[in-house]
N, C-alpha and C positions, 0 to 999 in steps of 0.2 A: 889164181884160177878164176875164170869167169863162167857164168852159167848162160845157157841159151835155151830158147824155146825150140825144141827139135821138130815140132809140128809146123813151124813157120819157115818157109823157104827163105824169106827175107832175113830172118834171124840167123839162119845157118850161113847164108852168104855174108852177112855182116861179121859173124864170128870168124869165118874163113879169112876175110880181109884183114881183120885185126891180127890174127895169128901170122899171116904172111908178112904184114907190115912190121910187126914187132920182132919176130924171130926167123922169118923165112919159111920156106916150104917144109912141112913136117916130114920126118922120116917114118913116123908111126902114127896111126890114127886109131883110137880106141873108142868103139861104140859101147855105151853102157846105159842100161835102163833097169829100173826096178819097179816093183809094184807092191803095195802093202795090202794084204788081205788079213782079216781077223783070223784068229786061231780057232779051229774047230774041225769036226768030222765032215767029210765031203758032202754027206747027205743033209747036214745041218746048215750049210752055207747058203745064204740068200741068193736067189737066181741072178740078180744083177752082179753081185760080187763074184759068183761062180763064172758068169760069162766073161767078166774082166780078167779073172785068173786064167780061164781057158785060152783066151786070146793071147795073153802074155806068154803062157807056156808054149802055145803053138808057134808064136813068133820066135821063141828061143830055138826050137827044133828047126824052124825055117832058116835061121841064120846058119846053123850047122850044114844043112843041105846046100844053101847058097854058097857057102865057103868051099864045099867040095866041088861044086859045079864051076865056080869062078877059077878055082885052082887049076883046072884043065885048060883055061883060056888065057891066063896072064902070061906075059913075056918072061923069059928066063931072067933070073936075078930078083924076081919078086916072089914073095910068099904071102899067102893069105891063110888065115886059120881062125878058128873060133876059140876063144879063151873063156873058160868058166872060172869066175873069180872065187868060187867056193862061198863060204859064209863070212861076211865082213862086219865088224862091229861098227854099225852106222846108227844114226838117229832113228832110222826106220826100223832097224832090228831091235833097238832099245824099246821102241813103242810096242813091239810085239812081245819081247821076252823080258823086259825090265832089266834088273841087274845081272841076269844070266848072260845078257849080251856081252858083258865084259870078258867072258871066257874065250871069245872069238877074237881073231886078229884085227887090229886096227887098220884103217886104210894105209897108214905109213908102213906098218909091218908087211902088209900085203904087197905094197909097191916094192919093198926091198926084196921080196921073194920073186915077184913077177918080173921085175926089170931084167935080172940076169937071164931068166927064161926067155923073155922076148928078144933080148939082144943077141942071144945065141941060137935063134931060129935058123934053120937051114932049109934048103929046097926040099929036104926029106920030110919036113914038117908041113909042107904045102897041102892044104885041104884038111889037116888034122884038127881034132878038137882036144884041146889041152886044158888041164885043171891046175890051178894053184892050190897046193895042199893047205888044209886048214886043220889045226889040232883040236878044234872044238867039236862037241857032240850035242846035237839038238836034244832037248829034254822031252820030246814026245815020241 
């Protein structure tokens, strides 16, 4: 897997070219982004960090609305939906929670649960927001 700078059109175009050259046109494209904010009460979060978190949360809701809207416009045979990954044990989560992060699913386990869900999508899922279940419980 290769990383790209999503804020750079040239980087996105380059990655698209690499994917098409190596494996052909993809059947599924997954958009994913995360943001790290320190742990704390909302009124204790510094303004800049709060602004960043607010923009991130707003964009997540916007993706759901966009998916609903686009679902009404795409041709038959296509499905668009928003997929909430739940909480995944990543380096970013470890930075926030330390060893508690290990109680959450790894990216590999998440993929094993998400793949069948994604591959079994139907037109009935068009515009839906789906979540990959996670057995972990946040400690706050």
